[in-house]
C-alpha positions, -999 to +999 in steps of 0.1 A: +000+397-247-029+411-227-026+445-209-029+426-176-001+402-184+021+430-196+016+448-163+026+417-144+058+414-164+066+451-160+061+447-122+085+417-121+109+435-143+110+464-119+115+440-090+146+426-107+162+460-115+174+468-079+211+466-075+208+444-044+185+420-062+208+418-092+238+412-069+219+383-052+210+368-086+245+372-099+258+352-069+233+325-076+243+324-112+280+321-103+272+292-080+251+275-107+278+280-133+303+262-110+279+233-106+274+231-143+311+231-149+315+202-125+287+182-141+299+178-177+268+159-188+243+182-173+224+206-196+214+230-169+215+237-132+190+256-111+178+266-076+149+286-062+156+319-044+135+334-016+109+359-027+119+381+002+150+391-018+126+411-039+117+441-018+087+451-039+052+439-040+049+411-065+019+404-087-008+382-071-001+345-076+037+346-078+047+319-053+083+310-063+113+324-081+141+305-096+175+310-113+185+286-141+218+284-160+215+265-193+246+252-210+259+270-241+248+253-273+223+230-255+188+221-265+173+209-232+142+194-248+105+201-246+089+205-212+058+220-197+044+228-162+010+212-156+006+231-124+021+266-130+021+296-152+058+306-158+071+341-164+108+341-174+134+368-180+167+365-198+193+376-172+227+369-189+233+356-224+206+347-249+186+319-262+154+309-281+126+298-259+105+279-284+068+275-274+041+253-286+037+216-295+070+199-302+077+201-340+052+230-344+069+256-321+072+293-323+106+310-319+110+335-290+146+348-291+154+365-258+184+386-248+197+402-217+201+439-226+182+457-198+174+486-223+157+462-248+119+462-250+102+439-225+092+415-252+128+409-261+138+400-225+106+383-210+082+356-219+050+344-203+042+307-206+007+296-195+002+264-177+005+232-199+022+251-228+052+232-242+085+251-242+120+242-253+150+265-246+177+264-273+208+282-260+232+303-280+265+284-286+287+312-274+278+314-237+256+298-210+222+314-206+211+325-172+174+331-167+151+341-138+118+323-137+087+330-116+060+304-110+025+303-096+032+274-073+056+271-043+091+258-052+086+224-037+054+219-058+067+229-092+063+200-117+082+195-149+066+173-175+085+160-205+074+138-235+081+101-229+068+075-253+077+047-229+049+059-204+013+051-210+004+088-205+031+098-231+048+120-206+068+118-174+067+142-145+092+152-118+095+180-093+125+203-097+134+199-060+133+162-063+108+156-035 
């Protein structure tokens, strides 16, 4: 990790340490857990949250923030973002965010202990890098994710052999 990237993650980490911010995120997590409980076949639920909730100056280029709750024991499959650099923090629970080409990935086990070193809680995923969250079987994994595109523009791309391009794309907000 470069010094510059570490500084970005430290700034985001500081922004998420405020009691008011954590309270807001916890309320989003509770809502997303309820959605996930109702949708038995869903592997995850998510929603963006307004950057204005973060009362600190964010690093340049951060244009959206999200909360995801990933189902305990799930492997959500490989994905990448062709239009965004993602920075993600483990908020509650733990998981392994595997990065790299499917079948040749690198393990990045993340936990939610706020006193753990930055590298054990955060990951930086450059644009077009494949990543696959594998969630601990004991509990759902709640994460906070920052992107370099506005929420309505964030594209998820997944492998799909039935498409000529070998991948399929969709926007998280379904627009």
